[in-house]
MOPAC internal coordinates of N, CA, C and O (Angstrom, degrees):
PM7 1SCF
backbone

  N    0.0000 0     0.00 0     0.00 0    0    0    0
  C    1.4079 1     0.00 0     0.00 0    1    0    0
  C    1.6031 1   108.33 1     0.00 0    2    1    0
  O    1.2310 1   121.89 1   -55.43 1    3    2    1
  N    1.2622 1   113.99 1   124.57 1    3    2    1
  C    1.5276 1   117.00 1  -173.78 1    5    3    2
  C    1.4958 1   113.13 1   -82.38 1    6    5    3
  O    1.2310 1   120.93 1   -15.43 1    7    6    5
  N    1.2481 1   115.82 1   164.57 1    7    6    5
  C    1.4851 1   122.44 1   178.88 1    9    7    6
  C    1.5555 1   109.13 1   -91.26 1   10    9    7
  O    1.2310 1   121.69 1   -36.87 1   11   10    9
  N    1.3425 1   114.37 1   143.13 1   11   10    9
  C    1.3939 1   119.23 1   176.00 1   13   11   10
  C    1.5974 1   108.99 1   -71.76 1   14   13   11
  O    1.2310 1   121.97 1   -48.28 1   15   14   13
  N    1.3751 1   113.83 1   131.72 1   15   14   13
  C    1.4381 1   118.20 1  -176.23 1   17   15   14
  C    1.5518 1   107.22 1  -118.18 1   18   17   15
  O    1.2310 1   123.31 1   -16.54 1   19   18   17
  N    1.2875 1   111.25 1   163.46 1   19   18   17
  C    1.4557 1   125.61 1   171.58 1   21   19   18
  C    1.4929 1   113.02 1    72.67 1   22   21   19
  O    1.2310 1   121.63 1   -21.89 1   23   22   21
  N    1.2937 1   114.50 1   158.11 1   23   22   21
  C    1.4379 1   123.83 1   176.79 1   25   23   22
  C    1.4680 1   112.95 1  -105.16 1   26   25   23
  O    1.2310 1   119.71 1  -128.29 1   27   26   25
  N    1.3340 1   118.17 1    51.71 1   27   26   25
  C    1.4791 1   121.49 1  -176.68 1   29   27   26
  C    1.5365 1   116.48 1   -92.28 1   30   29   27
  O    1.2310 1   120.47 1  -177.46 1   31   30   29
  N    1.3410 1   116.71 1     2.54 1   31   30   29
  C    1.4258 1   119.60 1   176.90 1   33   31   30
  C    1.5147 1   112.80 1    81.87 1   34   33   31
  O    1.2310 1   117.51 1  -163.74 1   35   34   33
  N    1.2773 1   122.35 1    16.26 1   35   34   33
  C    1.4643 1   122.91 1  -179.36 1   37   35   34
  C    1.5338 1   106.09 1   -68.53 1   38   37   35
  O    1.2310 1   121.02 1   -21.26 1   39   38   37
  N    1.3687 1   115.66 1   158.74 1   39   38   37
  C    1.5068 1   123.92 1  -179.28 1   41   39   38
  C    1.5186 1   111.92 1    59.85 1   42   41   39
  O    1.2310 1   119.95 1  -149.14 1   43   42   41
  N    1.3268 1   117.69 1    30.86 1   43   42   41
  C    1.3932 1   118.39 1   175.22 1   45   43   42
  C    1.5845 1   116.71 1    73.69 1   46   45   43
  O    1.2310 1   122.23 1  -172.66 1   47   46   45
  N    1.2690 1   113.34 1     7.34 1   47   46   45
  C    1.4984 1   115.30 1  -178.38 1   49   47   46
  C    1.5454 1   110.46 1   -91.45 1   50   49   47
  O    1.2310 1   123.48 1   -31.32 1   51   50   49
  N    1.3019 1   110.92 1   148.68 1   51   50   49
  C    1.4903 1   116.06 1   177.33 1   53   51   50
  C    1.4721 1   111.07 1   -61.35 1   54   53   51
  O    1.2310 1   119.41 1   -41.50 1   55   54   53
  N    1.3195 1   118.72 1   138.50 1   55   54   53
  C    1.4708 1   124.02 1  -175.50 1   57   55   54
  C    1.4710 1   111.51 1   -56.00 1   58   57   55
  O    1.2310 1   118.93 1   128.34 1   59   58   57
  N    1.3841 1   119.64 1   -51.66 1   59   58   57
  C    1.4560 1   122.30 1  -178.27 1   61   59   58
  C    1.4934 1   114.36 1   -99.85 1   62   61   59
  O    1.2310 1   120.10 1   159.02 1   63   62   61
  N    1.2652 1   117.42 1   -20.98 1   63   62   61
  C    1.4651 1   123.86 1  -179.90 1   65   63   62
  C    1.5540 1   109.45 1    55.02 1   66   65   63
  O    1.2310 1   120.22 1  -143.07 1   67   66   65
  N    1.2986 1   117.19 1    36.93 1   67   66   65
  C    1.4481 1   119.98 1   175.11 1   69   67   66
  C    1.5053 1   116.67 1    77.31 1   70   69   67
  O    1.2310 1   122.39 1  -166.07 1   71   70   69
  N    1.3415 1   113.03 1    13.93 1   71   70   69
  C    1.5094 1   118.56 1  -173.94 1   73   71   70
  C    1.4990 1   109.12 1  -106.38 1   74   73   71
  O    1.2310 1   118.50 1  -114.37 1   75   74   73
  N    1.3284 1   120.47 1    65.63 1   75   74   73
  C    1.4145 1   120.15 1   178.88 1   77   75   74
  C    1.5311 1   110.09 1  -127.42 1   78   77   75
  O    1.2310 1   119.74 1   -32.03 1   79   78   77
  N    1.2908 1   118.09 1   147.97 1   79   78   77
  C    1.4027 1   126.06 1   177.98 1   81   79   78
  C    1.5753 1   108.83 1   -80.14 1   82   81   79
  O    1.2310 1   119.52 1   -11.40 1   83   82   81
  N    1.2851 1   118.52 1   168.60 1   83   82   81
  C    1.4467 1   122.83 1  -179.91 1   85   83   82
  C    1.5200 1   109.58 1   -59.75 1   86   85   83
  O    1.2310 1   118.65 1   146.45 1   87   86   85
  N    1.3371 1   120.18 1   -33.55 1   87   86   85
  C    1.4727 1   119.65 1   178.24 1   89   87   86
  C    1.5283 1   114.29 1   -82.28 1   90   89   87
  O    1.2310 1   120.15 1  -173.72 1   91   90   89
  N    1.3713 1   117.31 1     6.28 1   91   90   89
  C    1.4454 1   121.70 1   170.69 1   93   91   90
  C    1.5035 1   112.01 1    98.88 1   94   93   91
  O    1.2310 1   119.41 1   167.67 1   95   94   93
  N    1.3849 1   118.73 1   -12.33 1   95   94   93
  C    1.4126 1   120.85 1  -178.27 1   97   95   94
  C    1.5489 1   113.64 1   -83.26 1   98   97   95
  O    1.2310 1   119.17 1   -34.66 1   99   98   97
  N    1.3253 1   119.18 1   145.34 1   99   98   97
  C    1.4657 1   121.87 1  -178.41 1  101   99   98
  C    1.4967 1   112.30 1   -67.33 1  102  101   99
  O    1.2310 1   120.89 1   -30.01 1  103  102  101
  N    1.3277 1   115.89 1   149.99 1  103  102  101
  C    1.4604 1   120.77 1   173.46 1  105  103  102
  C    1.5414 1   110.38 1  -131.40 1  106  105  103
  O    1.2310 1   120.30 1   -19.11 1  107  106  105
  N    1.2949 1   117.03 1   160.89 1  107  106  105
  C    1.4276 1   125.36 1   179.98 1  109  107  106
  C    1.5730 1   109.17 1   -70.79 1  110  109  107
  O    1.2310 1   120.85 1   -49.04 1  111  110  109
  N    1.3035 1   115.97 1   130.96 1  111  110  109
  C    1.4896 1   119.86 1  -175.30 1  113  111  110
  C    1.5181 1   110.08 1   -71.00 1  114  113  111
  O    1.2310 1   119.53 1   152.07 1  115  114  113
  N    1.3578 1   118.51 1   -27.93 1  115  114  113
  C    1.4141 1   122.54 1   177.77 1  117  115  114
  C    1.4386 1   118.74 1   -77.63 1  118  117  115
  O    1.2310 1   121.27 1   120.03 1  119  118  117
  N    1.3549 1   115.17 1   -59.97 1  119  118  117
  C    1.4747 1   123.45 1  -177.20 1  121  119  118
  C    1.5482 1   112.61 1   -93.04 1  122  121  119
  O    1.2310 1   120.08 1   168.78 1  123  122  121
  N    1.3058 1   117.46 1   -11.22 1  123  122  121
  C    1.5439 1   120.03 1   177.50 1  125  123  122
  C    1.4800 1   112.20 1    65.39 1  126  125  123
  O    1.2310 1   118.83 1  -166.84 1  127  126  125
  N    1.3755 1   119.84 1    13.16 1  127  126  125
  C    1.4607 1   119.14 1   171.97 1  129  127  126
  C    1.4794 1   108.92 1   -85.68 1  130  129  127
  O    1.2310 1   120.75 1   -20.64 1  131  130  129
  N    1.4161 1   116.17 1   159.36 1  131  130  129
  C    1.5152 1   117.38 1   177.34 1  133  131  130
  C    1.5119 1   108.57 1   -61.65 1  134  133  131
  O    1.2310 1   121.83 1   -29.51 1  135  134  133
  N    1.3444 1   114.11 1   150.49 1  135  134  133
  C    1.4883 1   118.55 1  -177.55 1  137  135  134
  C    1.5641 1   110.31 1   -81.55 1  138  137  135
  O    1.2310 1   120.19 1   166.62 1  139  138  137
  N    1.3361 1   117.24 1   -13.38 1  139  138  137
  C    1.4721 1   117.91 1  -175.51 1  141  139  138
  C    1.4580 1   110.56 1    68.39 1  142  141  139
  O    1.2310 1   119.46 1    62.37 1  143  142  141
  N    1.3272 1   118.63 1  -117.63 1  143  142  141
  C    1.4917 1   122.59 1  -178.37 1  145  143  142
  C    1.5636 1   107.20 1   -79.33 1  146  145  143
  O    1.2310 1   120.59 1   -73.31 1  147  146  145
  N    1.4114 1   116.48 1   106.69 1  147  146  145
  C    1.4666 1   116.71 1  -177.64 1  149  147  146
  C    1.5607 1   114.11 1   -59.36 1  150  149  147
  O    1.2310 1   120.16 1   155.34 1  151  150  149
  N    1.2687 1   117.30 1   -24.66 1  151  150  149
  C    1.4716 1   117.42 1  -176.35 1  153  151  150
  C    1.5841 1   108.71 1   -69.56 1  154  153  151
  O    1.2310 1   119.74 1   167.18 1  155  154  153
  N    1.3185 1   118.11 1   -12.82 1  155  154  153
  C    1.4550 1   121.42 1  -177.42 1  157  155  154
  C    1.5904 1   107.08 1  -100.03 1  158  157  155
  O    1.2310 1   120.19 1   177.44 1  159  158  157
  N    1.3424 1   117.23 1    -2.56 1  159  158  157
  C    1.4415 1   118.10 1   175.83 1  161  159  158
  C    1.5546 1   114.12 1   -72.19 1  162  161  159
  O    1.2310 1   120.72 1   -26.80 1  163  162  161
  N    1.3065 1   116.23 1   153.20 1  163  162  161
  C    1.4396 1   117.80 1  -178.80 1  165  163  162
  C    1.5404 1   108.96 1  -122.07 1  166  165  163
  O    1.2310 1   120.41 1   -33.42 1  167  166  165
  N    1.3220 1   116.82 1   146.58 1  167  166  165
  C    1.4316 1   121.13 1   178.67 1  169  167  166
  C    1.5441 1   109.51 1   -92.80 1  170  169  167
  O    1.2310 1   121.25 1   -51.14 1  171  170  169
  N    1.3924 1   115.21 1   128.86 1  171  170  169
  C    1.4237 1   119.57 1  -179.93 1  173  171  170
  C    1.5206 1   104.28 1  -110.47 1  174  173  171
  O    1.2310 1   121.61 1   -54.26 1  175  174  173
  N    1.3503 1   114.52 1   125.74 1  175  174  173
  C    1.4688 1   120.27 1   169.47 1  177  175  174
  C    1.4404 1   113.35 1   -73.57 1  178  177  175
  O    1.2310 1   118.50 1   -61.48 1  179  178  177
  N    1.2881 1   120.46 1   118.52 1  179  178  177
  C    1.4931 1   122.31 1  -177.36 1  181  179  178
  C    1.4926 1   110.06 1   -60.33 1  182  181  179
  O    1.2310 1   119.79 1   140.73 1  183  182  181
  N    1.2974 1   118.01 1   -39.27 1  183  182  181
  C    1.4885 1   123.85 1   170.11 1  185  183  182
  C    1.5657 1   103.94 1  -112.68 1  186  185  183
  O    1.2310 1   120.44 1   -58.97 1  187  186  185
  N    1.3027 1   116.76 1   121.03 1  187  186  185
  C    1.4713 1   118.13 1  -177.43 1  189  187  186
  C    1.4725 1   113.15 1   -47.78 1  190  189  187
  O    1.2310 1   119.92 1   -35.97 1  191  190  189
  N    1.3424 1   117.76 1   144.03 1  191  190  189
  C    1.4579 1   123.48 1   178.73 1  193  191  190
  C    1.5226 1   108.34 1   -56.94 1  194  193  191
  O    1.2310 1   118.11 1   140.33 1  195  194  193
  N    1.3755 1   121.20 1   -39.67 1  195  194  193
  C    1.3845 1   120.60 1   178.48 1  197  195  194
  C    1.5524 1   116.79 1   -61.63 1  198  197  195
  O    1.2310 1   121.70 1   166.49 1  199  198  197
  N    1.3534 1   114.34 1   -13.51 1  199  198  197
  C    1.4634 1   121.92 1   179.36 1  201  199  198
  C    1.5851 1   109.53 1  -108.57 1  202  201  199
  O    1.2310 1   120.73 1  -168.50 1  203  202  201
  N    1.3289 1   116.22 1    11.50 1  203  202  201
  C    1.4801 1   121.30 1   175.11 1  205  203  202
  C    1.5689 1   113.38 1    91.68 1  206  205  203
  O    1.2310 1   121.51 1  -166.40 1  207  206  205
  N    1.3014 1   114.72 1    13.60 1  207  206  205
  C    1.4655 1   117.33 1  -178.90 1  209  207  206
  C    1.5685 1   113.43 1   -76.85 1  210  209  207
  O    1.2310 1   122.26 1   -33.76 1  211  210  209
  N    1.2980 1   113.28 1   146.24 1  211  210  209
  C    1.4529 1   117.23 1  -179.55 1  213  211  210
  C    1.5678 1   110.98 1  -131.22 1  214  213  211
  O    1.2310 1   119.72 1   151.28 1  215  214  213
  N    1.3174 1   118.13 1   -28.72 1  215  214  213
  C    1.4632 1   118.22 1  -178.06 1  217  215  214
  C    1.5915 1   110.39 1   -76.14 1  218  217  215
  O    1.2310 1   122.17 1   -42.93 1  219  218  217
  N    1.3530 1   113.46 1   137.07 1  219  218  217
  C    1.3992 1   120.81 1  -174.95 1  221  219  218
  C    1.5180 1   109.26 1  -126.53 1  222  221  219
  O    1.2310 1   121.32 1   -20.19 1  223  222  221
  N    1.3348 1   115.09 1   159.81 1  223  222  221
  C    1.5075 1   120.66 1   171.73 1  225  223  222
  C    1.5504 1   104.48 1  -136.18 1  226  225  223
  O    1.2310 1   121.51 1   -23.44 1  227  226  225
  N    1.3331 1   114.71 1   156.56 1  227  226  225
  C    1.4129 1   121.45 1   177.48 1  229  227  226
  C    1.5236 1   112.30 1   -86.49 1  230  229  227
  O    1.2310 1   121.86 1   -45.98 1  231  230  229
  N    1.2555 1   114.04 1   134.02 1  231  230  229
  C    1.5337 1   118.92 1  -179.77 1  233  231  230
  C    1.5351 1   110.79 1  -137.01 1  234  233  231
  O    1.2310 1   119.05 1   -23.36 1  235  234  233
  N    1.3228 1   119.42 1   156.64 1  235  234  233
  C    1.4449 1   122.89 1   165.76 1  237  235  234
  C    1.5042 1   107.42 1   -62.55 1  238  237  235
  O    1.2310 1   120.82 1   -26.67 1  239  238  237
  N    1.2985 1   116.04 1   153.33 1  239  238  237
  C    1.4727 1   121.82 1   179.32 1  241  239  238
  C    1.5968 1   106.98 1   -61.67 1  242  241  239
  O    1.2310 1   119.97 1   136.56 1  243  242  241
  N    1.2035 1   117.67 1   -43.44 1  243  242  241
  C    1.4908 1   120.30 1  -179.94 1  245  243  242
  C    1.5258 1   112.99 1   -62.29 1  246  245  243
  O    1.2310 1   120.62 1   142.40 1  247  246  245
  N    1.3244 1   116.42 1   -37.60 1  247  246  245
  C    1.5138 1   121.61 1   177.12 1  249  247  246
  C    1.4605 1   109.36 1   -67.36 1  250  249  247
  O    1.2310 1   120.37 1   135.59 1  251  250  249
  N    1.3767 1   116.90 1   -44.41 1  251  250  249
  C    1.4579 1   120.48 1   178.52 1  253  251  250
  C    1.5359 1   113.53 1   -60.68 1  254  253  251
  O    1.2310 1   121.57 1   135.80 1  255  254  253
  N    1.3052 1   114.60 1   -44.20 1  255  254  253
  C    1.4757 1   119.49 1  -179.65 1  257  255  254
  C    1.5231 1   109.59 1   -63.73 1  258  257  255
  O    1.2310 1   120.98 1   139.79 1  259  258  257
  N    1.3439 1   115.72 1   -40.21 1  259  258  257
  C    1.4719 1   118.81 1  -178.08 1  261  259  258
  C    1.5130 1   108.31 1   -59.88 1  262  261  259
  O    1.2310 1   119.82 1   133.11 1  263  262  261
  N    1.3146 1   117.95 1   -46.89 1  263  262  261
  C    1.5352 1   119.97 1  -178.68 1  265  263  262
  C    1.5236 1   107.15 1   -55.60 1  266  265  263
  O    1.2310 1   118.82 1   128.38 1  267  266  265
  N    1.3204 1   119.85 1   -51.62 1  267  266  265
  C    1.4394 1   124.01 1  -170.63 1  269  267  266
  C    1.5439 1   109.57 1   -74.54 1  270  269  267
  O    1.2310 1   119.54 1   163.52 1  271  270  269
  N    1.3498 1   118.49 1   -16.48 1  271  270  269
  C    1.4820 1   116.98 1   176.54 1  273  271  270
  C    1.4794 1   110.00 1   -83.18 1  274  273  271
  O    1.2310 1   118.96 1   160.91 1  275  274  273
  N    1.4151 1   119.59 1   -19.09 1  275  274  273
  C    1.3765 1   120.60 1  -176.38 1  277  275  274
  C    1.5945 1   111.07 1   -95.43 1  278  277  275
  O    1.2310 1   120.80 1   145.59 1  279  278  277
  N    1.2700 1   116.08 1   -34.41 1  279  278  277
  C    1.4833 1   118.90 1  -170.90 1  281  279  278
  C    1.4889 1   113.50 1  -123.24 1  282  281  279
  O    1.2310 1   122.05 1   -31.59 1  283  282  281
  N    1.2531 1   113.68 1   148.41 1  283  282  281
  C    1.5290 1   119.43 1   170.97 1  285  283  282
  C    1.5126 1   107.19 1   -80.64 1  286  285  283
  O    1.2310 1   121.53 1   -14.40 1  287  286  285
  N    1.3233 1   114.67 1   165.60 1  287  286  285
  C    1.5041 1   118.32 1   176.98 1  289  287  286
  C    1.5144 1   113.04 1   -63.78 1  290  289  287
  O    1.2310 1   118.70 1   147.63 1  291  290  289
  N    1.2338 1   120.09 1   -32.37 1  291  290  289
  C    1.4190 1   122.30 1   173.94 1  293  291  290
  C    1.5580 1   113.98 1   -64.86 1  294  293  291
  O    1.2310 1   122.05 1   138.00 1  295  294  293
  N    1.2869 1   113.69 1   -42.00 1  295  294  293
  C    1.4582 1   119.75 1   175.88 1  297  295  294
  C    1.5454 1   112.09 1   -61.41 1  298  297  295
  O    1.2310 1   122.37 1   132.85 1  299  298  297
  N    1.3543 1   113.08 1   -47.15 1  299  298  297
  C    1.5020 1   117.77 1   179.21 1  301  299  298
  C    1.4912 1   108.22 1   -56.17 1  302  301  299
  O    1.2310 1   120.58 1   130.55 1  303  302  301
  N    1.3756 1   116.50 1   -49.45 1  303  302  301
  C    1.5154 1   120.41 1  -173.97 1  305  303  302
  C    1.5281 1   107.29 1   -64.41 1  306  305  303
  O    1.2310 1   118.16 1   138.11 1  307  306  305
  N    1.3502 1   121.11 1   -41.89 1  307  306  305
  C    1.4963 1   121.32 1  -173.90 1  309  307  306
  C    1.5015 1   113.39 1   -78.19 1  310  309  307
  O    1.2310 1   119.79 1   132.92 1  311  310  309
  N    1.3230 1   118.01 1   -47.08 1  311  310  309
  C    1.4055 1   122.86 1  -171.29 1  313  311  310
  C    1.5099 1   121.11 1  -113.52 1  314  313  311
  O    1.2310 1   120.03 1   159.81 1  315  314  313
  N    1.3204 1   117.55 1   -20.19 1  315  314  313
  C    1.5076 1   124.04 1  -172.46 1  317  315  314
  C    1.4908 1   112.64 1  -127.85 1  318  317  315
  O    1.2310 1   118.50 1  -137.91 1  319  318  317
  N    1.3105 1   120.47 1    42.09 1  319  318  317
  C    1.4015 1   126.89 1  -176.95 1  321  319  318
  C    1.5267 1   113.16 1   -88.08 1  322  321  319
  O    1.2310 1   120.31 1  -163.95 1  323  322  321
  N    1.3489 1   117.01 1    16.05 1  323  322  321
  C    1.4253 1   122.37 1   171.10 1  325  323  322
  C    1.5358 1   110.68 1  -140.70 1  326  325  323
  O    1.2310 1   122.82 1   -19.64 1  327  326  325
  N    1.2976 1   112.20 1   160.36 1  327  326  325
  C    1.4860 1   117.90 1   178.87 1  329  327  326
  C    1.5747 1   108.10 1   -67.03 1  330  329  327
  O    1.2310 1   118.70 1   142.76 1  331  330  329
  N    1.2854 1   120.08 1   -37.24 1  331  330  329
  C    1.4496 1   123.96 1   178.96 1  333  331  330
  C    1.4760 1   110.88 1   -63.30 1  334  333  331
  O    1.2310 1   119.27 1   137.23 1  335  334  333
  N    1.3241 1   118.99 1   -42.77 1  335  334  333
  C    1.4567 1   121.57 1   179.53 1  337  335  334
  C    1.5148 1   112.36 1   -69.29 1  338  337  335
  O    1.2310 1   120.48 1   144.09 1  339  338  337
  N    1.2887 1   116.69 1   -35.91 1  339  338  337
  C    1.4929 1   119.43 1   174.05 1  341  339  338
  C    1.5339 1   111.28 1   -67.54 1  342  341  339
  O    1.2310 1   118.67 1   137.55 1  343  342  341
  N    1.3423 1   120.14 1   -42.45 1  343  342  341
  C    1.4262 1   121.40 1   178.06 1  345  343  342
  C    1.4921 1   113.63 1   -66.04 1  346  345  343
  O    1.2310 1   120.53 1   153.55 1  347  346  345
  N    1.3223 1   116.60 1   -26.45 1  347  346  345
  C    1.4793 1   119.28 1   178.65 1  349  347  346
  C    1.5345 1   115.94 1   -74.03 1  350  349  347
  O    1.2310 1   121.27 1   164.76 1  351  350  349
  N    1.3660 1   115.18 1   -15.24 1  351  350  349
  C    1.4548 1   119.63 1  -176.18 1  353  351  350
  C    1.5932 1   105.69 1   -72.40 1  354  353  351
  O    1.2310 1   119.92 1   -46.13 1  355  354  353
  N    1.3497 1   117.77 1   133.87 1  355  354  353
  C    1.4777 1   121.10 1  -176.08 1  357  355  354
  C    1.5715 1   113.76 1   -55.48 1  358  357  355
  O    1.2310 1   121.22 1   139.03 1  359  358  357
  N    1.3268 1   115.27 1   -40.97 1  359  358  357
  C    1.4914 1   117.62 1  -179.86 1  361  359  358
  C    1.5014 1   112.94 1   -67.64 1  362  361  359
  O    1.2310 1   119.77 1   144.03 1  363  362  361
  N    1.3296 1   118.04 1   -35.97 1  363  362  361
  C    1.4763 1   120.58 1   177.12 1  365  363  362
  C    1.6151 1   109.76 1   -72.64 1  366  365  363
  O    1.2310 1   121.45 1   143.39 1  367  366  365
  N    1.2977 1   114.84 1   -36.61 1  367  366  365
  C    1.4714 1   117.92 1   179.47 1  369  367  366
  C    1.5629 1   106.36 1   -61.52 1  370  369  367
  O    1.2310 1   121.22 1   132.44 1  371  370  369
  N    1.3548 1   115.27 1   -47.56 1  371  370  369
  C    1.4816 1   118.62 1  -178.66 1  373  371  370
  C    1.5201 1   112.11 1   -62.60 1  374  373  371
  O    1.2310 1   119.32 1   140.04 1  375  374  373
  N    1.3510 1   118.90 1   -39.96 1  375  374  373
  C    1.4438 1   125.12 1   174.09 1  377  375  374
  C    1.4495 1   110.86 1   -60.15 1  378  377  375
  O    1.2310 1   117.25 1   129.05 1  379  378  377
  N    1.3197 1   122.83 1   -50.95 1  379  378  377
  C    1.4426 1   126.26 1  -179.48 1  381  379  378
  C    1.5255 1   111.22 1   -57.01 1  382  381  379
  O    1.2310 1   119.92 1   135.23 1  383  382  381
  N    1.4036 1   117.76 1   -44.77 1  383  382  381
  C    1.4342 1   120.89 1   177.62 1  385  383  382
  C    1.5421 1   112.35 1   -63.00 1  386  385  383
  O    1.2310 1   121.54 1   141.66 1  387  386  385
  N    1.3473 1   114.67 1   -38.34 1  387  386  385
  C    1.4950 1   118.01 1   176.62 1  389  387  386
  C    1.5547 1   111.77 1   -64.68 1  390  389  387
  O    1.2310 1   121.08 1   142.16 1  391  390  389
  N    1.3300 1   115.54 1   -37.84 1  391  390  389
  C    1.4145 1   122.09 1  -175.71 1  393  391  390
  C    1.4773 1   115.30 1   -71.53 1  394  393  391
  O    1.2310 1   121.28 1   153.09 1  395  394  393
  N    1.3480 1   115.16 1   -26.91 1  395  394  393
  C    1.5209 1   122.17 1  -173.77 1  397  395  394
  C    1.5676 1   108.52 1   -55.61 1  398  397  395
  O    1.2310 1   122.41 1   -45.90 1  399  398  397
  N    1.2962 1   112.99 1   134.10 1  399  398  397
  C    1.5104 1   118.44 1   178.16 1  401  399  398
  C    1.4722 1   115.14 1    86.12 1  402  401  399
  O    1.2310 1   119.11 1   168.19 1  403  402  401
  N    1.3012 1   119.31 1   -11.81 1  403  402  401
  C    1.4878 1   126.20 1   176.38 1  405  403  402
  C    1.4965 1   111.12 1   -74.76 1  406  405  403
  O    1.2310 1   117.32 1   -24.06 1  407  406  405
  N    1.3232 1   122.70 1   155.94 1  407  406  405
  C    1.4502 1   121.25 1   178.23 1  409  407  406
  C    1.5482 1   114.57 1   -70.86 1  410  409  407
  O    1.2310 1   120.45 1   -33.47 1  411  410  409
  N    1.3009 1   116.75 1   146.53 1  411  410  409
  C    1.4431 1   120.46 1  -175.57 1  413  411  410
  C    1.5292 1   115.42 1   -57.02 1  414  413  411
  O    1.2310 1   120.56 1   153.01 1  415  414  413
  N    1.3837 1   116.54 1   -26.99 1  415  414  413
  C    1.4995 1   117.27 1  -177.64 1  417  415  414
  C    1.5191 1   112.51 1   -97.24 1  418  417  415
  O    1.2310 1   121.51 1  -155.97 1  419  418  417
  N    1.3782 1   114.72 1    24.03 1  419  418  417
  C    1.4875 1   120.54 1   179.29 1  421  419  418
  C    1.5119 1   110.13 1   -56.69 1  422  421  419
  O    1.2310 1   120.47 1   -44.64 1  423  422  421
  N    1.3194 1   116.71 1   135.36 1  423  422  421
  C    1.4072 1   123.15 1   171.05 1  425  423  422
  C    1.5141 1   111.28 1  -119.24 1  426  425  423
  O    1.2310 1   120.36 1   -53.14 1  427  426  425
  N    1.3198 1   116.91 1   126.86 1  427  426  425
  C    1.3992 1   123.18 1  -178.27 1  429  427  426
  C    1.5054 1   109.12 1  -137.40 1  430  429  427
  O    1.2310 1   121.52 1   -40.65 1  431  430  429
  N    1.3400 1   114.70 1   139.35 1  431  430  429
  C    1.4595 1   117.93 1   177.55 1  433  431  430
  C    1.5503 1   109.05 1   -71.53 1  434  433  431
  O    1.2310 1   119.71 1   -49.27 1  435  434  433
  N    1.2722 1   118.16 1   130.73 1  435  434  433
  C    1.3968 1   125.39 1  -179.38 1  437  435  434
  C    1.5337 1   113.59 1  -116.91 1  438  437  435
  O    1.2310 1   119.74 1   -59.04 1  439  438  437
  N    1.3820 1   118.11 1   120.96 1  439  438  437
  C    1.3749 1   119.62 1   179.79 1  441  439  438
  C    1.5555 1   110.22 1  -107.29 1  442  441  439
  O    1.2310 1   121.25 1   -23.48 1  443  442  441
  N    1.3127 1   115.21 1   156.52 1  443  442  441
  C    1.4473 1   120.75 1   177.56 1  445  443  442
  C    1.5432 1   109.64 1   -63.94 1  446  445  443
  O    1.2310 1   120.26 1   -42.18 1  447  446  445
  N    1.2708 1   117.12 1   137.82 1  447  446  445
  C    1.4229 1   121.60 1  -178.63 1  449  447  446
  C    1.5334 1   107.49 1   -66.04 1  450  449  447
  O    1.2310 1   119.56 1   -28.79 1  451  450  449
  N    1.3641 1   118.44 1   151.21 1  451  450  449
  C    1.4450 1   123.18 1   179.90 1  453  451  450
  C    1.5625 1   111.69 1   -53.66 1  454  453  451
  O    1.2310 1   121.92 1   136.08 1  455  454  453
  N    1.3072 1   113.93 1   -43.92 1  455  454  453
  C    1.4664 1   117.34 1  -177.06 1  457  455  454
  C    1.4775 1   113.53 1   -63.91 1  458  457  455
  O    1.2310 1   121.29 1   145.06 1  459  458  457
  N    1.4034 1   115.14 1   -34.94 1  459  458  457
  C    1.4402 1   117.38 1  -177.23 1  461  459  458
  C    1.5621 1   108.98 1   -75.96 1  462  461  459
  O    1.2310 1   120.54 1   142.46 1  463  462  461
  N    1.3251 1   116.56 1   -37.54 1  463  462  461
  C    1.4636 1   118.58 1   172.23 1  465  463  462
  C    1.5019 1   114.56 1   -58.05 1  466  465  463
  O    1.2310 1   120.57 1   139.42 1  467  466  465
  N    1.3933 1   116.52 1   -40.58 1  467  466  465
  C    1.4691 1   119.34 1   174.58 1  469  467  466
  C    1.4780 1   113.92 1   -64.64 1  470  469  467
  O    1.2310 1   118.48 1   139.83 1  471  470  469
  N    1.3598 1   120.51 1   -40.17 1  471  470  469
  C    1.4202 1   125.62 1  -179.24 1  473  471  470
  C    1.5006 1   107.55 1   -65.10 1  474  473  471
  O    1.2310 1   119.10 1   140.65 1  475  474  473
  N    1.3031 1   119.32 1   -39.35 1  475  474  473
  C    1.4649 1   120.48 1   179.41 1  477  475  474
  C    1.5311 1   114.35 1   -62.38 1  478  477  475
  O    1.2310 1   121.33 1   142.14 1  479  478  477
  N    1.3408 1   115.05 1   -37.86 1  479  478  477
  C    1.4842 1   121.12 1   178.41 1  481  479  478
  C    1.5096 1   111.23 1   -67.61 1  482  481  479
  O    1.2310 1   120.16 1   149.72 1  483  482  481
  N    1.3360 1   117.30 1   -30.28 1  483  482  481
  C    1.4521 1   120.07 1  -175.56 1  485  483  482
  C    1.5550 1   113.21 1   -70.54 1  486  485  483
  O    1.2310 1   120.58 1   155.48 1  487  486  485
  N    1.3290 1   116.50 1   -24.52 1  487  486  485
  C    1.4807 1   120.77 1  -174.17 1  489  487  486
  C    1.5542 1   110.34 1   -99.88 1  490  489  487
  O    1.2310 1   120.10 1   180.00 1  491  490  489

């Protein structure tokens, strides 16, 4: 199943969802860096669609992958259904600090965290 891309306002969603810099360009809701090529931006459902979520925010692909590598959909729905809650998590804070100053089109391989892999096996 592919990820929804671009901020074009499909599915009744606001094109930028409030994620614009002072100069009018979009930025990532998680790391707050410029998105660069908006066609490569990904929409993250704050509450997963499988849990009835509709509100989305624009993220870099690497930021989106990091969120889903750390948390299950149930955890996102229960504990991390806002950007502030995500940013407050120690692993996300560490990731955002590491990401600062890197180019907007950065591509990094992201693996599921060990704790998430263990949680998946338990269910």
